[in-house]
N, C-alpha and C positions, 0 to 999 in steps of 0.2 A: 504494500500500500504506500503510495507516494506521500500521503499526508501525515505519515508517522503516527497513525491512530488505529493500528490493526486491532487493538484490544477493544475498540468501541464498535466494531462491525457486528451486527446482530442478525444479519440475514445471510443466506447462502445462494448459490447460483440458481437453484430451482425457484426460490422465491423471486429473485430478480427476473428470471425468465417469465414467470407467471405475470408479474406486475408490468413488465414491458411489452410482452407479446401474447398475453392471454386474451380471453374473450372480452374483458373489460380493462384495458390497460390504464394504469394510473400514471404512467410516465412513458416516454418514448426515447429511443436510442438511435443515434447515427453511429455507424461503425466504419472503421478504416481497415482495409486489407492491403497487403503489398501489391504494387502495380505489376511487378514482374514475377513470373513463375506461376505454377498451378496451386500454390499453397493457399489454403483458406484460413491461414493464421490471422488472428485478430491482433492488430498492432496499435489500435487506439479506439476510443469511443467518446461520445459526448451524450450525456443523459439529461433530458429536459422534460418539463411539464408545464401546462398552462396554469396561470393564476389569474386573479381578478383584483382590480383596484377600484374602489368607489370613486376615486379621483380621476382616473384616466381610462378605465375599462380593462379590456383583455390585455394581459401581459404574459411573458414567458419567463420561467425560472430555469436557468442553466445550473443544474445540480453538480455535475462532474464533467471534467475533461480529463481523460487519462491517456497517456502515450507510453508505450513500452520503452524501457531505457534505451534500446538500440536506435529508436527513432526520435528521441528528444533532440530538440535543436534543429530539426529538419523543416520546420514550418507547418508540420501536420496539425499541431494544436491550434494554431491560428486558422488553418483551413477548416477544421471541425467547428470552431467558434463561428467562422463566417457562414458555414452551412446552417447552423442553428439560428444565427441571426437572420438569414434569408427566410427560413421557415417562419420565424416570428413576424417578419414583414409580410409574408404571404398570408399569414393568419390575421393580419390587420392589427397586430399588437402595438400598443403605445410605448412599451418599453420592454427591455430584456434586463433581468436582474440576476445577480450571482453573488456568492460569498467567497471570500478568499481568506485563508489563515494569515495572521499577522507576520509570521516568520517567512512566508513565501514572497519575498521581495521581488523576485524575478517575475512571477505572475502578476503581482500588484502593479509593477511598473509597466508590464505589457498592456494590462487592461487600461490603465490611466493614459498611456501613450495613444491608445486607439479610441479615446473619448469617454471611457467610463468615469463616473463620479464616485468618489469614496463618500458615501452618504453619512458615515460616522463623522468624518472630518468636515464635510460641507454643511450638513444640516443637523448634526448631532442625533441622527437616528441610531438606535441600538437594536440589534437582533435579539429577540426574546424567544426562549424555547421552553416548552413544557414537556418533559419526558413522560412516557406511558404511566409509570407508577405515580407521577405527580398529577397526571390527568385523572387517574382513578381516585386519588385522594381529593382532588379539587371538586369533582362532581358530587362528592359525598358531604361537602361542607354546606 
């Protein structure tokens, strides 16, 4: 795992397959394979899903971009990001949003260089999260 958070992953490949490619997908995935050769090896992916804002309407959330180590620095991550951005435009989305970990300066700089706004710095927005056990406790209060 690139984000150095292996211990926090709670799903497996089957759950991801169901959620992305099942009868009622809750997310979507763009995948990259090598251009040359007959290999069906996965070398990268971008996972995204639609969201909604009462301020601007339909939006798209880019959850993950992952590139295998051998292909990092090749421009593949940018190409996957561009593909998802085009999907957002085709859907009529008003914005594309994503999160990036603070330590990942390379990704932060890339996003900023291509027009992203760091909403924590610009407008003091903070991402809040309620984990499952906290959701269960909250609904009982």
